[in-house]
SEMAR-725620 format. One record per residue (C-alpha): residue number from 0; x, y, z. Coordinates in steps of 0.05 Angstrom, whole numbers, plus 5000, padded with zeros to 4 digits. Layout:
N
+-----+------+------+------+
! pos !    u !    v !    w !
+-----+------+------+------+
! NUM !    X !    Y !    Z !
...
+-----+------+------+------+
***
This chain:
135
+-----+------+------+------+
! pos !    u !    v !    w !
+-----+------+------+------+
!   0 ! 5003 ! 5000 ! 5005 !
!   1 ! 5029 ! 5066 ! 4980 !
!   2 ! 5021 ! 5124 ! 5023 !
!   3 ! 4979 ! 5188 ! 4989 !
!   4 ! 5027 ! 5230 ! 4989 !
!   5 ! 5086 ! 5184 ! 4956 !
!   6 ! 5094 ! 5188 ! 4893 !
!   7 ! 5096 ! 5130 ! 4846 !
!   8 ! 5161 ! 5115 ! 4816 !
!   9 ! 5163 ! 5099 ! 4740 !
!  10 ! 5196 ! 5032 ! 4724 !
!  11 ! 5260 ! 5061 ! 4695 !
!  12 ! 5266 ! 5105 ! 4758 !
!  13 ! 5266 ! 5043 ! 4797 !
!  14 ! 5314 ! 5010 ! 4759 !
!  15 ! 5362 ! 5065 ! 4762 !
!  16 ! 5347 ! 5073 ! 4840 !
!  17 ! 5355 ! 5000 ! 4844 !
!  18 ! 5422 ! 5011 ! 4797 !
!  19 ! 5443 ! 5067 ! 4847 !
!  20 ! 5438 ! 5029 ! 4908 !
!  21 ! 5476 ! 4959 ! 4881 !
!  22 ! 5530 ! 5007 ! 4856 !
!  23 ! 5532 ! 5041 ! 4930 !
!  24 ! 5530 ! 4970 ! 4960 !
!  25 ! 5592 ! 4958 ! 4907 !
!  26 ! 5624 ! 5009 ! 4933 !
!  27 ! 5620 ! 5011 ! 5002 !
!  28 ! 5638 ! 4927 ! 4997 !
!  29 ! 5704 ! 4952 ! 4966 !
!  30 ! 5718 ! 5008 ! 5005 !
!  31 ! 5714 ! 4957 ! 5066 !
!  32 ! 5762 ! 4906 ! 5029 !
!  33 ! 5806 ! 4967 ! 5021 !
!  34 ! 5803 ! 4988 ! 5091 !
!  35 ! 5823 ! 4912 ! 5112 !
!  36 ! 5879 ! 4907 ! 5074 !
!  37 ! 5894 ! 4981 ! 5095 !
!  38 ! 5891 ! 4955 ! 5164 !
!  39 ! 5934 ! 4886 ! 5147 !
!  40 ! 5982 ! 4931 ! 5122 !
!  41 ! 5991 ! 4980 ! 5178 !
!  42 ! 5993 ! 4907 ! 5223 !
!  43 ! 6059 ! 4879 ! 5191 !
!  44 ! 6102 ! 4949 ! 5186 !
!  45 ! 6082 ! 4954 ! 5262 !
!  46 ! 6106 ! 4892 ! 5269 !
!  47 ! 6168 ! 4895 ! 5222 !
!  48 ! 6190 ! 4959 ! 5254 !
!  49 ! 6186 ! 4926 ! 5322 !
!  50 ! 6232 ! 4872 ! 5288 !
!  51 ! 6271 ! 4922 ! 5265 !
!  52 ! 6281 ! 4965 ! 5329 !
!  53 ! 6302 ! 4902 ! 5364 !
!  54 ! 6346 ! 4879 ! 5322 !
!  55 ! 6378 ! 4932 ! 5319 !
!  56 ! 6380 ! 4936 ! 5405 !
!  57 ! 6412 ! 4868 ! 5388 !
!  58 ! 6471 ! 4907 ! 5343 !
!  59 ! 6477 ! 4957 ! 5383 !
!  60 ! 6497 ! 4909 ! 5445 !
!  61 ! 6534 ! 4858 ! 5404 !
!  62 ! 6569 ! 4925 ! 5373 !
!  63 ! 6586 ! 4940 ! 5447 !
!  64 ! 6618 ! 4879 ! 5471 !
!  65 ! 6657 ! 4875 ! 5409 !
!  66 ! 6683 ! 4946 ! 5427 !
!  67 ! 6700 ! 4922 ! 5506 !
!  68 ! 6736 ! 4861 ! 5482 !
!  69 ! 6784 ! 4894 ! 5424 !
!  70 ! 6808 ! 4956 ! 5483 !
!  71 ! 6808 ! 4888 ! 5528 !
!  72 ! 6855 ! 4848 ! 5478 !
!  73 ! 6886 ! 4925 ! 5453 !
!  74 ! 6905 ! 4939 ! 5530 !
!  75 ! 6931 ! 4862 ! 5540 !
!  76 ! 6974 ! 4880 ! 5471 !
!  77 ! 7008 ! 4931 ! 5501 !
!  78 ! 7026 ! 4901 ! 5568 !
!  79 ! 7066 ! 4843 ! 5509 !
!  80 ! 7098 ! 4900 ! 5488 !
!  81 ! 7118 ! 4933 ! 5549 !
!  82 ! 7132 ! 4862 ! 5577 !
!  83 ! 7178 ! 4847 ! 5518 !
!  84 ! 7213 ! 4911 ! 5515 !
!  85 ! 7230 ! 4901 ! 5575 !
!  86 ! 7249 ! 4826 ! 5575 !
!  87 ! 7305 ! 4852 ! 5504 !
!  88 ! 7331 ! 4910 ! 5551 !
!  89 ! 7345 ! 4847 ! 5604 !
!  90 ! 7370 ! 4809 ! 5543 !
!  91 ! 7415 ! 4860 ! 5520 !
!  92 ! 7447 ! 4854 ! 5593 !
!  93 ! 7468 ! 4779 ! 5585 !
!  94 ! 7525 ! 4752 ! 5553 !
!  95 ! 7519 ! 4720 ! 5476 !
!  96 ! 7539 ! 4657 ! 5455 !
!  97 ! 7606 ! 4673 ! 5435 !
!  98 ! 7622 ! 4706 ! 5492 !
!  99 ! 7597 ! 4640 ! 5539 !
! 100 ! 7640 ! 4611 ! 5491 !
! 101 ! 7701 ! 4646 ! 5500 !
! 102 ! 7701 ! 4644 ! 5575 !
! 103 ! 7686 ! 4562 ! 5571 !
! 104 ! 7754 ! 4563 ! 5536 !
! 105 ! 7797 ! 4609 ! 5576 !
! 106 ! 7767 ! 4557 ! 5639 !
! 107 ! 7786 ! 4497 ! 5606 !
! 108 ! 7847 ! 4530 ! 5601 !
! 109 ! 7865 ! 4553 ! 5671 !
! 110 ! 7831 ! 4491 ! 5705 !
! 111 ! 7875 ! 4450 ! 5736 !
! 112 ! 7828 ! 4382 ! 5744 !
! 113 ! 7818 ! 4378 ! 5666 !
! 114 ! 7873 ! 4405 ! 5643 !
! 115 ! 7941 ! 4374 ! 5628 !
! 116 ! 8003 ! 4397 ! 5643 !
! 117 ! 8067 ! 4378 ! 5609 !
! 118 ! 8138 ! 4378 ! 5645 !
! 119 ! 8196 ! 4409 ! 5612 !
! 120 ! 8220 ! 4342 ! 5591 !
! 121 ! 8161 ! 4325 ! 5554 !
! 122 ! 8162 ! 4392 ! 5517 !
! 123 ! 8236 ! 4389 ! 5499 !
! 124 ! 8229 ! 4314 ! 5465 !
! 125 ! 8155 ! 4338 ! 5427 !
! 126 ! 8192 ! 4389 ! 5401 !
! 127 ! 8255 ! 4347 ! 5383 !
! 128 ! 8212 ! 4305 ! 5362 !
! 129 ! 8175 ! 4357 ! 5306 !
! 130 ! 8253 ! 4386 ! 5286 !
! 131 ! 8273 ! 4314 ! 5260 !
! 132 ! 8194 ! 4307 ! 5226 !
! 133 ! 8211 ! 4376 ! 5188 !
! 134 ! 8285 ! 4354 ! 5175 !
+-----+------+------+------+
***
């Protein structure tokens, strides 16, 4: 039943109205889909940002640890270099191998226990024997 003040729509107007309502509903559905996609994208972006921030914090902590280790290693190297310099200075004060060999030879020469001394007679005999061999 139509109300007395309502106008009756023509079939063309009703089709146009239906088409407009259908298009409006389709547009509303599309907008809702776009909004849902946008919400998902925003959530993904937030997740990515959170992950990146966490990873950056982890990297920062790792770099700080590495810097501390490098500082420690540098200090240890300096300590080792100083110790090596001290040892080299001490080594320069010690006798060389040639000097030790010279001292050993001298001790062997004057050591009465290991040295064999020659008597005058033994020396004369040896001298005469050599002179005979040369002649």
